[in-house]
N, C-alpha and C positions, 0 to 999 in steps of 0.2 A: 506425469506432469509435463507441461509444454515448455516451461522455463524454470530454471532455478538460479536465483541470484542471492549471494550472501554478502555480509559486510565486507568481506575481502575483495569483492568485485567492484566496489565503488570507493571513491575518495571521500565524498561527503556523506555522512551517516545521518540517521534520523535525529532531528526532525526535518532534515533535508529530504526531498522526495526521490533522490537518485536511485535507490534500490527498486522502488515501484516503477519508476520511469524506465529503467533498464529492463525489467521483466516484461513490461508492456511492449517495449521495442522488440525484444526477442520473439514475442508472439505475433508481431505485426499489428499491434493494436494501439489505440490512443487511450489516454486517461478516461475520456468520456465513454469508452466502450468496456471499461473494467469496473469491478467493485473490489475493494480491499477488505479483508477480514483481519481485524487487529485486536490484540488484547492489552495494549498499553497506550498511554496518553501520547508518548513520543511518536509511536506509529500512527495514531489517529491524526496527529498534527502533520506528520509527513505526508499522509494520504491527502489531506486537505491542501497542503502546500503544493502538491503535484496536480491538483484538479481532479482527484479521484473521489467518488462516493465511497463511503466506508461503513462497515458494520462492526460495531464493538462486540467482542465475544468474551465472556467471562464464565468460568465454572461450567463450560460446555453448553452455554446458552447464549442466544443472541440478546444483547442488552439494549443497544441503541443504534439507530441508523443516522448517519451524518451525510447530508447531501451538500454538494458544492454549488 
């Protein structure tokens, strides 16, 4: 893994995009250069709030693609 960010690493938690933004920053990327894989609605909303495309994953399968 190129970056690991946990809830303890940010002040604002999902649905704020801080976790995803910090991970992108650690990898030297912008939101439009990333795709978030998420299994929960708060995470999907956080991805959207940060300007990230997002793929919803459930039961080991890709369920839906969300584009900003």
